[in-house]
C-alpha positions in Angstrom: 0.0 0.0 0.0 1.4 3.4 -0.9 0.4 6.8 0.4 -2.3 7.4 -2.2 -3.9 4.0 -1.5 -3.7 4.8 2.3 -5.5 8.1 1.7 -8.2 6.3 -0.3 -8.6 3.6 2.5 -8.8 6.3 5.2 -11.4 8.2 3.2 -13.5 5.1 2.6 -13.2 4.0 6.3 -14.0 7.4 7.8 -16.3 9.0 5.3 -13.9 11.9 5.0 -13.1 13.4 1.6 -9.8 12.4 0.0 -8.5 15.9 0.6 -9.3 15.8 4.3 -7.9 12.3 4.6 -4.7 13.5 2.9 -4.3 16.4 5.3 -4.9 14.1 8.3 -2.3 11.6 7.1 0.2 14.3 6.4 -0.4 15.8 9.8 0.3 12.4 11.4 3.5 11.9 9.4 4.6 15.4 10.3 3.9 14.9 14.0 5.7 11.6 14.2 8.7 12.9 12.2 8.9 16.0 14.5 8.8 13.8 17.7 11.5 11.5 16.3 13.7 14.5 15.4 13.5 15.4 19.1 14.4 11.8 19.9 11.0 11.3 21.5 9.4 7.8 21.4 6.0 7.6 19.6 3.8 4.8 20.9 0.5 3.8 19.2 -1.1 1.3 21.5 -1.8 -2.0 19.7 0.1 -0.8 16.6 3.7 -0.3 17.7 6.4 2.2 18.7 8.7 4.3 16.7 12.0 5.4 18.4 15.4 6.7 17.6 18.4 4.5 18.4 22.1 5.5 18.2 24.2 3.2 16.2 27.9 3.2 17.2 30.7 3.7 14.7 32.0 0.5 13.2 34.3 -1.1 10.6 32.8 -2.6 7.5 34.0 -4.1 4.2 33.3 -2.6 0.8 32.0 -5.6 -1.2 33.3 -4.3 -4.5 36.9 -3.7 -3.4 37.1 -5.9 -0.2 38.7 -2.9 1.5 37.9 -2.1 5.1 35.9 1.1 5.5 34.9 3.1 8.6 31.2 3.5 9.1 30.4 6.6 11.2 28.1 6.6 14.2 24.5 7.6 13.3 21.0 7.7 14.5 18.4 5.4 13.0 14.6 5.1 13.4 13.4 1.8 14.7 9.9 0.3 14.9 8.8 -2.3 17.4 5.5 -3.9 16.5 2.6 -3.9 19.0 0.9 -7.1 20.2 -2.4 -6.5 18.4 -0.7 -5.9 15.0 1.5 -8.9 15.5 -1.5 -11.1 16.2 -3.4 -9.7 13.2 -0.5 -10.5 10.9 0.0 -14.1 12.0 
């Protein structure tokens, strides 16, 4: 499902117009992104949690040249699935 399909699904489920559904989805994405930029955890009960994790610097290997490279430390967004979503997928 892509963003336009999600907008259509939300519009169908809620009875909102596509335009209103698009604004709602974009507001959710903006809010979640903003919280993650502040390194805040976003928890949607039953769905899951988004959080920022710090990944340490490490050594890696360039597969094309087989040379050792240095991979810098970075922040990555992680998602932990909620129990209701996990059960629904099984």
